[in-house]
Structures are given as structure tokens and as C-alpha cells.
N, C-alpha and C positions, 0 to 999 in steps of 0.2 A: 580836428586833432583827435587822436585816440583818447578814450574815455579815462585812462589812467591819470592820476594827479602827477605822477612822475614816471619817467622812463629810464631804463638803463640798458646799455648795449656794450659790446666788446669787440675789439678788432685785434687779432693775433699778430704778433711779430713773426718774422721768418728767418731761417737760415738757408743759404744755398749750399748743399753738400757737394755739388759738382756742377761747373758750367757758368759761373758768373762771367760777365763781360762777353763771352762768346755767345750768349743768349741774345744779345743786342744784335748780332749779325745773323740771326736766323737759326742758330743751332740749339739743341734741346739743353735744358738745365733740370737738375734734380733738386727740388726745394721742399721744405717742410715747415709747418707751422709751429711756433713756439707756444708754451703755456703762458708766457708773459706777453703782455700787449698794452693796449690803451683802452680804458673805460670811458664811456661818454654818458653823461647824465642830462636829462632834459626835464624842465618844469614849464607849465603853461605860461605864456607870455603874450603881450599885445602884438609883438612882431617877432619874426624869425631872426635870432641873433646868437652870436657865439661869445661867451664870456672867457676872456683870455687871461692867463696867469701874468702877474706883474713882473715876473722874473724874465720874461721874454724880452728881447731887444726890439727896438722900434721896427727894424726890418723884418724880424720874425712875425711880429704882430700883424704888419701889413700883408705879408704873404699868406698867413693863415686866414685872415679876413677875406682876401680875394678868393682864396680856394673854397672856403666855406660858402661864400656867396654864389659861386658857380654851382655847387652841389645843391644848395637850397633852391635855386631858381629852377633846376631840373625837376624837382618834386613839388613845385608850387608854393614854396616859402611858407610852410606850416607855422603857426604861431607858437613857437617853442624857444626857450632859452637854453642853449647847450653849454655845458662845462666839461672839461676834460681832465682825466686822471691817468697819466702815463705810469705804468709799472715797469716800463722798458727803457734801458738806457738809449738816449736820443742820439741820432747822428753818428752811429758807429757801424752801420752796415747791417742792422737787424730789422729793417723794414719798418722803422717807426713811423714814417710819414704814411705809409700804406695802412698800417694798423690804425692810425688816427683817422685816415680817410674812411676806412671800412666802418669803424665805430661811429663816426658822424653819419655816414650813409645809411646805416641800419636805423639809427635814431630818427633821422629825418623821415625815412620811409614810414616808420611806425607812427610818428607824430602826424603824418599825412594820412593815416588810416590805410596804408598800403602794406602788402606783405613784403617782409625783408628777406626774400630768398637769396641764396648766394649769387645768383645771376644778377638780380636787381641791385644788390648791395655793390657788386663789382662795377656795374654800369654807372652807378652814381659816384662811387669812389674814384673812378676813372677820371672824372671831372677834376677832382681835387689833385690827383696825381700829376696830371698834365700841368697844372699850375705850379706844382712843386718842382717838377723835373723836366718839363718840356716835352720830350719824347722818350718816356720810359719804356722798358721792354714789356711791362705788363705782368711779370712774374711775381712781383711783390704783392700787388693788391689782389691778384688771382689767388695766390696761395693763402693770403689772409682771409679772403672771403669764403673760399672752399674749406679751409681748415683740414686739409688733407695733404699727405705727401704726394707730390705731383711731378711727372716728367713733363715739363712745360716747354712748349715751342711758340715763339712769337709769330703773330699773324698780322696782316695789315690792319685788322681791327682788334687790338689787343684788349679792348674793353670787354670782349666776349668771353664769358667764362666757359669752361669745357674744352678749351684749347690745350689743357693739360690733362694727361692721362693719370688717373689714380694709380699709385703704386702701393700695393698691400704687402705687408711683411708677416711671416709666421712667427717672427721673433721680436721681442721689444727692441725698438731702435732708439737707443738712448745717447744723448750727447751732452758734452759740457761746453758752454760758451764762456770764454775768457776775454776780458778787454786788455788791450796792449797799447797804451799810449793814445795820444790825440791823433785823430784821423784827419788826413787832408780833405778839403772840400771835394765831394764826388765829381762835380762838374770839371774841376781842375785835373783830377786823375783820368777821367774819361776822355777829356780833350787831348791831353798828352798822349794817350794811347791811340786815339784816332789819328793824330798826326803821324805817329810811327807806322800805323797800319796803312795810311795813304802813301807813305814814302816807300815802304817795302811790302807791297800788297800780297805777293805770292807767299813770302815767308810767314806772314802773320795769318794768312788764310789757312796754311797748313796747321799752325798752332790752334786756331779756333776750331778747325775741323776735328782735331784730335781730342780737344776738350769736349766737344759734342759726342764723340764716340764714348768717351769715358762716362758721360752722364747716362747714356743708354746702357752701357755695360753695368754701371752702378745700379740702375733700376732693375736689371735682371738679377743682379747679385741680391738685392733687397728681397725680391720675390722668391728667390731660392733659399732665403735665410742664410746666405753666405756672407756674414758681416765681415769676415776677414778679407774677402775679395772687395767688398765696399771700401773698407779701410785703405787697402792698397791703392784703389782708384783715387781715393782723396789725396793720398801722399804723392801720387804721380801728378794729380791736378795742381797741387801746390808747386811742384817743380815747374810746370807750365806757367803758372801765374808769375812765378819769380822770373822766368824767361821773358815774360811780356812786360817786365819792369814794374809790376804791381805790388811787390812785397817790399819789406824793409827790415832793418835789424830788429826793432821791437817785435814785429810780427813773427820773423823767423825764430827768435828766442823763445816766444810763447808757444810756437808750433812744436819745437823740440822739447819744451818743458812738458807739454801735454803727452807727447809720445813717451817721454821718460816716466810719466806717471801711469803708463799702461794704455794709452789710446791705441786703438787698432789703426787709426788714421787721424791726421790733423792737418788743417789748412786754414788760411784766412777765409773769411766769408764776407761778402759785400764788395765794395769798390776797392779796398786795399789802400796803398799809399804809405804815409809815414806811420800810421797806426790804425787802430780800429778793433775789430772782433776776430777771434780765432775760434773754430769749432773743432772739437775732438770727439770721435766716436768711441764709446766705452761699453763694455758689457755690464759693469757696475760702476756708476760714476761717483757715488757718494764719497769714497775715500779721497778721490782726486779733488772734489769740491772742498773738503775739509782741509786738505793740505794747501791748496791755493789760497783759501781764505786766510789761513795762518800766516802765509807769506804776504798778505796785503793785497792780493789780486782780486779785483771785482769779477765774480763769476757766478754762474748758476747752471743747473742741470735741467734738461727737459726731454720728454719722450715724444718723438716725432711720428711714430707709427708702431703697429704691432699690438699684441695682446697686453692689456694692463692688469696689474694686480687688483684683486677684488677689494 
């Protein structure tokens, strides 16, 4: 194990600005890392183990234990006891499982005396993500491990980092993330969409293709510093997500609330369904966060890319 008496690592949450769901079918998605995420801490132990919060259900504890065991085995089960400190709202579409996976992967690698590069962290985190989601697209853990705004496209081996192209912005890219009600289970939402896609393949293929085009156009807009064009792409993407049956009254209400507070664009982020998270693109997000907080909305701001204030 590494010589430190204790170790600490971080895995970033993520938002998808453009292209969720269509990324599963091979189209690009534009995704960025949040400043919020999951911290992992490790102390020397006789065996490799994960300390779980008592607040988790029996099913959650069992799933986390299995996922952690897969990752630990991949790096040789270093003698470390790992505990988790999530700063991110869980199960709302912000990549909490990927953030947890990346934090654990980095810590296990360091405990084993190995370098926790983005590529290695993503490789180990992929083991946990497969346990959590079965066949995820790879966008969540790749964005978390890279901690950069990416135009990501799924590949047959989604564990490989570098399948996403870094998207640089000459202007600060700031968002507000707001929560809107309880979210449906991702597997349920995805399964229902897959059923509709299988029944009317040509129609849904057209919608997925257009979402992929929006993601590519959005990346070009970011690189050109045209945040208004990016915001418009986000608004169009929201319309397509609604057409796919992935939005809901709570999500739509929050989308329009953010636009009313000055968002250049706003849309659901993540799986969608009955509730979840909405992301809005703002030039200056502070006033919107204050207003939403006064209204009792759980929200926060984050900068995804671009120059940062000194």
C-alpha cells in the first residue's frame, strides 16, 4: 500500500448538456464535469473493504459491495478500508454512481501503489459502472475521470478513455443545476424508451440522429464562444427529449422557470422521467441560485469549462 497513513480522492459528477439517451445508440453527447461529486477516504486495514453508510437500504448496500469487490479485484485488493462522502444529490441524473466509481478507483489505485491516471481510473471505475448499470454508454465515468468538457461517442470498449474529444471554451461555461421532484428508476425509463424505439425504429432513429447533430453543433458553439447558440441547441434538445417521452410536468416546469430567470437554454439532464435534474446555461448564475433557493428549490451552480476567475 502507499506509504500515506490515509488517502483521499475525488470523483466529479456530470451533466449532459446535449445528447443523453441518443449516446446509447452511438451518437455523440456533450458532457461536462461538475464541481460537486463524491469523496473517498482510505485508511490502512488488514483487508480491502468498503465501509457503507447505515442510511443505505439492504439492496443498495449489496450492490455497492459487489461493485467495489469487482474494482478491488482488478487492482489486487490492496489492504485499505474505504469510506465515502457524497457531496452530490444521488440518483437524480448527475452521474453519482460514476463519481463514486471514479473516487473508489483512484483510491484503490493509490493504495496499491499505482498511478491513478484518468485512463487507469476510468478502466477500474468501468468495473463498478457495469455492476450498477449493466451496459452503460460510458459517458458518465469517462467525463468524471477526465474532468473536462467532452464530446463523447460510445465505442465497443467504453472503458477506454480518450473516446471523447476535449471541447475548450474561450468563455466561462456556467450552469445552474436544479432538482425537480423524484426521478423514475433509470432502468425503467430506458426500458420504456427501448420498447418504443424497437416498435418504430425509423422514427426514433431520426430523433436520435438529430440529437447527435445538436451535440456536435453545441461543441462547435462552445469552441466559438457562442453561448447563445449553445443555449438554443439545449432548448431544441429538450423538445426532442419531450418527443421521446422522457420529460414530465415537474421537469418542464423547472425548465421554463430557469429560462424565466435568464437561462440561455435549459433542459433535463440524465435519464428524465417523472422528475430529476434540470440544467440551465447562464452568463451569471448567482442571482438565479439565490432566487431558486428562496423558493425552496435544491440547486447549485458549477463552471464546466472556460477561463476561471483568479
